[in-house]
One Martini backbone bead per residue (centre of mass of N, CA, C, O) as a GRO file, in nm:
protein
  218
    1UNK     BB    1  -0.586  -0.053   1.601
    2UNK     BB    2  -0.578   0.239   1.424
    3UNK     BB    3  -0.734   0.552   1.355
    4UNK     BB    4  -0.693   0.772   1.063
    5UNK     BB    5  -0.792   1.094   0.959
    6UNK     BB    6  -0.792   1.234   0.623
    7UNK     BB    7  -0.740   1.447   0.370
    8UNK     BB    8  -0.719   1.411   0.063
    9UNK     BB    9  -0.605   1.482  -0.212
   10UNK     BB   10  -0.713   1.656  -0.492
   11UNK     BB   11  -0.744   1.392  -0.668
   12UNK     BB   12  -0.985   1.370  -0.530
   13UNK     BB   13  -1.281   1.413  -0.478
   14UNK     BB   14  -1.461   1.634  -0.341
   15UNK     BB   15  -1.446   1.593   0.002
   16UNK     BB   16  -1.284   1.336   0.041
   17UNK     BB   17  -1.272   1.084   0.296
   18UNK     BB   18  -1.016   0.903   0.467
   19UNK     BB   19  -0.962   0.595   0.623
   20UNK     BB   20  -0.674   0.523   0.822
   21UNK     BB   21  -0.491   0.250   0.895
   22UNK     BB   22  -0.295   0.159   1.180
   23UNK     BB   23  -0.033   0.038   1.324
   24UNK     BB   24  -0.091  -0.104   1.656
   25UNK     BB   25  -0.210  -0.080   2.026
   26UNK     BB   26  -0.457   0.142   2.009
   27UNK     BB   27  -0.792   0.033   2.094
   28UNK     BB   28  -0.937   0.286   2.255
   29UNK     BB   29  -0.997   0.441   2.016
   30UNK     BB   30  -1.196   0.579   1.815
   31UNK     BB   31  -1.359   0.492   1.515
   32UNK     BB   32  -1.366   0.583   1.210
   33UNK     BB   33  -1.556   0.677   0.924
   34UNK     BB   34  -1.593   0.615   0.610
   35UNK     BB   35  -1.600   0.889   0.341
   36UNK     BB   36  -1.643   0.820   0.015
   37UNK     BB   37  -1.682   0.948  -0.268
   38UNK     BB   38  -1.941   0.739  -0.411
   39UNK     BB   39  -1.866   0.514  -0.243
   40UNK     BB   40  -1.805   0.200  -0.045
   41UNK     BB   41  -1.754  -0.119  -0.084
   42UNK     BB   42  -1.698  -0.365   0.108
   43UNK     BB   43  -1.399  -0.499  -0.008
   44UNK     BB   44  -1.364  -0.277  -0.234
   45UNK     BB   45  -1.323  -0.064  -0.484
   46UNK     BB   46  -1.210   0.267  -0.539
   47UNK     BB   47  -1.261   0.507  -0.766
   48UNK     BB   48  -1.028   0.732  -0.906
   49UNK     BB   49  -1.177   1.062  -0.985
   50UNK     BB   50  -0.918   1.143  -1.033
   51UNK     BB   51  -0.616   1.028  -1.065
   52UNK     BB   52  -0.310   0.925  -0.956
   53UNK     BB   53   0.009   0.999  -0.950
   54UNK     BB   54   0.297   0.863  -0.962
   55UNK     BB   55   0.543   0.857  -0.755
   56UNK     BB   56   0.874   1.004  -0.719
   57UNK     BB   57   1.051   0.719  -0.637
   58UNK     BB   58   1.385   0.673  -0.491
   59UNK     BB   59   1.517   0.365  -0.388
   60UNK     BB   60   1.572   0.062  -0.206
   61UNK     BB   61   1.616  -0.258  -0.235
   62UNK     BB   62   1.684  -0.585  -0.116
   63UNK     BB   63   1.986  -0.537  -0.268
   64UNK     BB   64   2.062  -0.217  -0.263
   65UNK     BB   65   1.922  -0.106  -0.511
   66UNK     BB   66   1.815   0.110  -0.727
   67UNK     BB   67   1.463   0.233  -0.726
   68UNK     BB   68   1.247   0.339  -0.980
   69UNK     BB   69   0.921   0.345  -0.977
   70UNK     BB   70   0.843   0.457  -1.255
   71UNK     BB   71   1.043   0.294  -1.433
   72UNK     BB   72   0.997  -0.008  -1.317
   73UNK     BB   73   0.653   0.026  -1.355
   74UNK     BB   74   0.616   0.077  -1.642
   75UNK     BB   75   0.340  -0.060  -1.783
   76UNK     BB   76   0.254  -0.188  -1.499
   77UNK     BB   77   0.083  -0.366  -1.288
   78UNK     BB   78   0.032  -0.191  -0.968
   79UNK     BB   79   0.091  -0.243  -0.618
   80UNK     BB   80   0.067  -0.013  -0.340
   81UNK     BB   81   0.244  -0.019  -0.013
   82UNK     BB   82   0.243   0.105   0.326
   83UNK     BB   83   0.485  -0.023   0.571
   84UNK     BB   84   0.587  -0.271   0.831
   85UNK     BB   85   0.750  -0.550   0.970
   86UNK     BB   86   0.646  -0.491   1.287
   87UNK     BB   87   0.369  -0.537   1.230
   88UNK     BB   88   0.092  -0.705   1.400
   89UNK     BB   89  -0.136  -0.694   1.142
   90UNK     BB   90  -0.206  -0.542   0.865
   91UNK     BB   91   0.046  -0.594   0.688
   92UNK     BB   92   0.055  -0.910   0.681
   93UNK     BB   93  -0.237  -0.941   0.582
   94UNK     BB   94  -0.209  -0.792   0.316
   95UNK     BB   95   0.019  -0.969   0.196
   96UNK     BB   96  -0.136  -1.234   0.214
   97UNK     BB   97  -0.377  -1.159   0.034
   98UNK     BB   98  -0.205  -1.098  -0.219
   99UNK     BB   99  -0.073  -1.377  -0.241
  100UNK     BB  100  -0.329  -1.543  -0.275
  101UNK     BB  101  -0.433  -1.392  -0.527
  102UNK     BB  102  -0.188  -1.445  -0.711
  103UNK     BB  103  -0.218  -1.763  -0.718
  104UNK     BB  104  -0.496  -1.740  -0.892
  105UNK     BB  105  -0.331  -1.685  -1.125
  106UNK     BB  106  -0.180  -1.691  -1.395
  107UNK     BB  107   0.133  -1.700  -1.504
  108UNK     BB  108   0.111  -1.453  -1.688
  109UNK     BB  109  -0.014  -1.267  -1.474
  110UNK     BB  110   0.208  -1.287  -1.257
  111UNK     BB  111   0.438  -1.163  -1.439
  112UNK     BB  112   0.297  -0.870  -1.451
  113UNK     BB  113   0.275  -0.831  -1.155
  114UNK     BB  114   0.314  -0.560  -0.913
  115UNK     BB  115   0.444  -0.562  -0.575
  116UNK     BB  116   0.474  -0.281  -0.350
  117UNK     BB  117   0.684  -0.228  -0.059
  118UNK     BB  118   0.686   0.049   0.166
  119UNK     BB  119   0.851   0.171   0.417
  120UNK     BB  120   0.786   0.343   0.748
  121UNK     BB  121   1.070   0.196   0.882
  122UNK     BB  122   1.386   0.241   0.776
  123UNK     BB  123   1.573   0.194   1.023
  124UNK     BB  124   1.483  -0.121   1.041
  125UNK     BB  125   1.416  -0.149   0.724
  126UNK     BB  126   1.616  -0.310   0.562
  127UNK     BB  127   1.692  -0.483   0.291
  128UNK     BB  128   1.732  -0.749   0.450
  129UNK     BB  129   1.468  -0.744   0.612
  130UNK     BB  130   1.278  -0.737   0.367
  131UNK     BB  131   1.395  -1.001   0.235
  132UNK     BB  132   1.279  -1.183   0.472
  133UNK     BB  133   0.974  -1.091   0.511
  134UNK     BB  134   0.814  -1.096   0.238
  135UNK     BB  135   0.811  -1.407   0.173
  136UNK     BB  136   0.657  -1.473   0.443
  137UNK     BB  137   0.413  -1.261   0.427
  138UNK     BB  138   0.396  -1.319   0.107
  139UNK     BB  139   0.613  -1.287  -0.169
  140UNK     BB  140   0.901  -1.320  -0.360
  141UNK     BB  141   0.795  -1.100  -0.581
  142UNK     BB  142   0.804  -0.886  -0.391
  143UNK     BB  143   0.870  -0.541  -0.346
  144UNK     BB  144   1.125  -0.386  -0.152
  145UNK     BB  145   1.139  -0.057   0.014
  146UNK     BB  146   1.396   0.186   0.101
  147UNK     BB  147   1.483   0.492   0.301
  148UNK     BB  148   1.404   0.800   0.327
  149UNK     BB  149   1.153   0.914   0.516
  150UNK     BB  150   1.072   1.187   0.379
  151UNK     BB  151   1.044   1.066   0.099
  152UNK     BB  152   0.821   0.864   0.169
  153UNK     BB  153   0.618   1.064   0.289
  154UNK     BB  154   0.585   1.237   0.030
  155UNK     BB  155   0.485   1.008  -0.156
  156UNK     BB  156   0.230   0.937   0.009
  157UNK     BB  157   0.093   1.220   0.011
  158UNK     BB  158   0.028   1.215  -0.304
  159UNK     BB  159  -0.196   0.973  -0.216
  160UNK     BB  160  -0.329   1.046   0.073
  161UNK     BB  161  -0.099   0.926   0.268
  162UNK     BB  162  -0.029   0.886   0.600
  163UNK     BB  163   0.289   0.954   0.782
  164UNK     BB  164   0.458   0.875   1.073
  165UNK     BB  165   0.688   0.875   1.284
  166UNK     BB  166   0.831   0.668   1.472
  167UNK     BB  167   0.727   0.544   1.802
  168UNK     BB  168   0.819   0.517   2.135
  169UNK     BB  169   0.712   0.337   2.384
  170UNK     BB  170   0.713   0.263   2.719
  171UNK     BB  171   0.767  -0.058   2.643
  172UNK     BB  172   0.955  -0.017   2.359
  173UNK     BB  173   0.763   0.007   2.143
  174UNK     BB  174   0.741   0.046   1.790
  175UNK     BB  175   0.535   0.284   1.615
  176UNK     BB  176   0.373   0.291   1.292
  177UNK     BB  177   0.193   0.546   1.144
  178UNK     BB  178  -0.037   0.447   0.877
  179UNK     BB  179  -0.159   0.399   0.587
  180UNK     BB  180  -0.369   0.104   0.451
  181UNK     BB  181  -0.357   0.137   0.148
  182UNK     BB  182  -0.423   0.019  -0.179
  183UNK     BB  183  -0.270   0.098  -0.489
  184UNK     BB  184  -0.376   0.100  -0.825
  185UNK     BB  185  -0.194   0.070  -1.132
  186UNK     BB  186  -0.201   0.138  -1.458
  187UNK     BB  187  -0.065   0.014  -1.763
  188UNK     BB  188  -0.179   0.254  -1.945
  189UNK     BB  189  -0.131   0.531  -1.745
  190UNK     BB  190   0.021   0.503  -1.450
  191UNK     BB  191  -0.221   0.539  -1.266
  192UNK     BB  192  -0.408   0.581  -0.974
  193UNK     BB  193  -0.746   0.418  -0.982
  194UNK     BB  194  -0.731   0.238  -0.712
  195UNK     BB  195  -0.885   0.163  -0.386
  196UNK     BB  196  -0.787  -0.020  -0.087
  197UNK     BB  197  -0.880  -0.137   0.201
  198UNK     BB  198  -0.828  -0.317   0.507
  199UNK     BB  199  -1.103  -0.503   0.429
  200UNK     BB  200  -0.968  -0.657   0.214
  201UNK     BB  201  -0.974  -0.951   0.049
  202UNK     BB  202  -0.852  -1.211  -0.126
  203UNK     BB  203  -1.111  -1.238  -0.298
  204UNK     BB  204  -1.123  -0.950  -0.399
  205UNK     BB  205  -0.850  -0.953  -0.544
  206UNK     BB  206  -0.894  -1.202  -0.727
  207UNK     BB  207  -1.128  -1.067  -0.886
  208UNK     BB  208  -0.960  -0.794  -0.984
  209UNK     BB  209  -0.674  -0.852  -1.107
  210UNK     BB  210  -0.731  -0.921  -1.408
  211UNK     BB  211  -0.826  -0.625  -1.466
  212UNK     BB  212  -0.578  -0.470  -1.371
  213UNK     BB  213  -0.379  -0.599  -1.576
  214UNK     BB  214  -0.563  -0.448  -1.813
  215UNK     BB  215  -0.671  -0.161  -1.703
  216UNK     BB  216  -0.937  -0.211  -1.555
  217UNK     BB  217  -1.242  -0.206  -1.419
  218UNK     BB  218  -1.419  -0.400  -1.184
   0.00000   0.00000   0.00000
């Protein structure tokens, strides 16, 4: 895995730096240390104050239908993640952890929760590809979105998440470098008020999800 550090958007508290994990195979680079203003308990949520506004993303879902993120997830507890299906490590682990945590919820809670996966590699991640991968890596209820790369990149940037265009390595492997945070959006305000790092476990999510569903802080 790679580590990539960037300054988050102004919506984060002043001078807060996020360490963003990217899928890849370059493990020789030094790993940056997260320094989130207010402190971050390992494997737990960081409260974003002020919160992020939900990005205005209109993409295609796994059925090839138009999906307006703001409209489709309005007043619904939503977890948003940017990644790609060919990721060898972080992306499938994150989806698996979320799927395990979702299964620990009651049926009523499961019906309310929205998990949205937006690809950072839209050229390969077609609606059909996302439709096959998400149920296997995560859960059939997870929503997969794809579309224009620059549109996706701009949407992620508004959340302080960096995405670089996929790069082909010398061995032919294509690597998509992207931030690996999960952003939780409140059903009450529709704003992104919690951030989870790539070290968050299924148990961490299982503990917090009931409160997220109600729009509360863990």
